[in-house]
C-alpha positions in Angstrom: -32.9 -3.4 36.2 -31.9 -1.5 34.3 -31.7 -2.0 30.5 -28.3 -2.8 28.9 -27.7 -1.1 25.9 -26.1 -2.8 23.1 -24.7 -1.5 19.8 -26.9 -2.7 17.3 -25.3 -4.1 14.1 -24.7 -1.9 11.0 -27.7 -2.4 8.5 -26.6 -3.9 5.6 -27.7 -1.3 3.4 -25.5 0.6 6.0 -22.6 -1.4 5.3 -23.2 -1.7 1.6 -23.2 1.7 1.1 -19.6 2.5 2.7 -18.1 -0.4 1.1 -18.9 0.9 -2.6 -17.8 4.2 -0.6 -14.6 2.6 0.1 -14.2 0.4 -3.5 -15.0 3.9 -5.2 -12.0 5.5 -3.0 -10.1 2.6 -4.4 -10.5 2.8 -7.6 -10.3 6.6 -7.4 -6.4 5.7 -5.7 -5.5 3.4 -8.2 -6.5 5.5 -11.6 -4.3 8.2 -9.6 -1.1 5.7 -8.8 -1.5 4.7 -13.0 -1.7 8.1 -13.7 1.4 9.4 -11.7 3.6 6.6 -13.1 2.1 7.9 -17.0 3.2 11.1 -15.9 6.8 10.4 -14.6 7.3 7.8 -17.5 6.7 11.1 -19.5 8.4 13.9 -17.9 11.4 12.8 -16.3 12.2 16.2 -14.9 9.1 15.2 -12.4 11.7 12.2 -11.4 14.0 14.1 -11.0 12.1 17.2 -8.8 10.4 14.6 -6.5 14.0 13.4 -5.6 15.5 16.4 -4.7 12.3 18.3 -3.2 11.5 15.0 -1.2 14.5 12.7 -0.8 17.6 14.9 -1.1 17.3 18.7 -1.0 20.8 19.0 -1.9 22.0 15.9 -4.7 24.8 16.8 -7.2 24.0 15.0 -10.4 24.6 14.5 -13.4 21.9 15.1 -16.5 20.5 11.5 -16.5 20.7 9.5 -20.0 18.0 7.2 -21.1 18.7 4.1 -19.1 19.4 6.1 -15.8 15.9 7.3 -16.2 14.6 3.9 -17.0 16.6 2.9 -13.8 15.1 6.2 -12.1 11.5 5.4 -13.2 11.7 1.9 -11.9 12.9 2.6 -8.7 10.2 5.2 -8.4 7.9 3.1 -9.6 8.0 0.5 -6.8 5.4 2.2 -4.2 3.7 2.5 -7.0 3.2 -1.1 -7.6 2.7 -1.5 -3.8 0.2 0.7 -3.9 -1.9 -0.6 -6.4 -1.7 -4.0 -5.4 -3.1 -2.7 -2.0 -5.8 -1.1 -3.6 -6.7 -4.0 -5.6 -7.0 -6.3 -2.4 -9.2 -2.9 -1.0 -11.5 -3.4 -3.3 -11.8 -6.7 -3.3 -12.4 -7.2 0.3 -14.9 -4.3 0.3 -16.5 -6.2 -2.4 -17.2 -9.2 -0.1 -18.4 -6.9 2.3 -20.8 -5.4 0.5 -21.9 -9.2 -0.4 -22.3 -9.6 3.0 -19.4 -11.8 3.3 -17.8 -10.2 6.4 -16.5 -13.9 7.6 -15.9 -15.8 4.9 -12.3 -17.3 4.1 -12.1 -14.8 0.8 -12.3 -11.7 2.8 -10.1 -12.9 5.4 -7.5 -13.5 2.7 -8.0 -10.1 1.2 -7.8 -8.9 4.7 -4.6 -10.8 5.3 -3.2 -9.9 1.9 -3.8 -6.1 2.6 -1.4 -6.4 5.8 0.9 -7.8 3.7 0.7 -5.6 1.2 0.7 -2.6 3.9 4.1 -4.2 4.9 5.3 -4.5 1.0 5.2 -0.7 1.1 6.4 0.0 4.2 9.5 -1.8 2.8 9.3 -0.4 -0.9 9.3 3.1 -0.1 12.5 3.2 1.8 14.1 1.5 -0.9 12.8 3.2 -3.5 14.2 6.4 -2.2 17.3 4.8 -1.7 17.6 3.1 -5.3 16.7 6.9 -6.9 19.7 8.5 -4.7 22.1 6.4 -5.7 20.8 6.1 -9.9 20.9 9.8 -9.7 24.3 10.2 -8.1 25.8 7.1 -9.9 27.8 8.6 -12.9 28.8 11.5 -10.4 32.5 11.9 -10.2 34.1 9.5 -7.0 33.5 11.4 -4.0 30.6 13.0 -5.1 28.2 9.8 -5.3 25.5 9.2 -2.5 23.9 6.4 -0.5 20.8 7.1 1.3 19.3 5.0 3.8 16.3 6.4 5.4 13.6 5.2 7.4 10.9 7.4 8.9 7.6 7.4 11.3 5.9 6.9 8.5 7.4 3.8 7.4 7.0 2.7 11.1 3.5 3.3 10.8 3.0 1.2 7.9 4.8 -1.8 9.1 2.8 -1.5 12.5 -0.8 -1.5 10.9 0.1 -4.2 8.3 1.5 -6.1 11.2 -1.8 -5.5 13.2 -3.8 -6.4 9.8 -2.1 -9.7 9.2 -2.6 -10.5 12.4 -6.0 -9.9 12.5 -6.7 -12.0 9.2 -5.2 -14.6 11.5 -7.2 -14.2 14.4 -10.7 -14.3 11.8 -9.3 -17.1 9.9 -9.2 -19.7 12.9 -12.9 -18.0 14.2 -14.2 -19.0 10.6 -12.5 -22.5 10.9 -13.9 -22.6 14.9 -17.4 -21.4 13.1 -17.3 -24.0 10.8 -16.0 -27.1 12.7 -19.2 -25.8 15.1 -21.8 -25.7 12.0 -20.9 -29.2 11.3 -20.8 -30.4 14.9 -24.8 -29.6 14.9 
């Protein structure tokens, strides 16, 4: 008889090391997003350059005043806030994994919130671009104002990943429930 080869589960040390590495990357990402938000607030020309370079290259606009810049900053901050919330749940989820709590309800909740966060980011990015273009062109004369609504394959990918994580979390939640019932039965 041939021996079957079953993959062995990762050692607790390997899982802990991987979880800590992911937490470090989440922390670096959070600092990067926070730094970018501050940089946009202190250098308004960067916001305008971003919109012109990444969203609409040929957007006519007047030099924005203070309130317009504030609304522009808020609109560009929507994905940053979603990203920070995502990274918080990544941090928490992998903290549970590092502690060996892979199949507990708290881990499942963070996995589900991670999925919801990806869905929020999938909505925040196009909404942010739409509001940014509308804000920059708002003071243009009639006929030169622009409204942009764009969905890209990146938004679709975020949407799909978010839905997959939410579904996985629901399946894991049911598995945890069944395991708890079985443990109580014995």
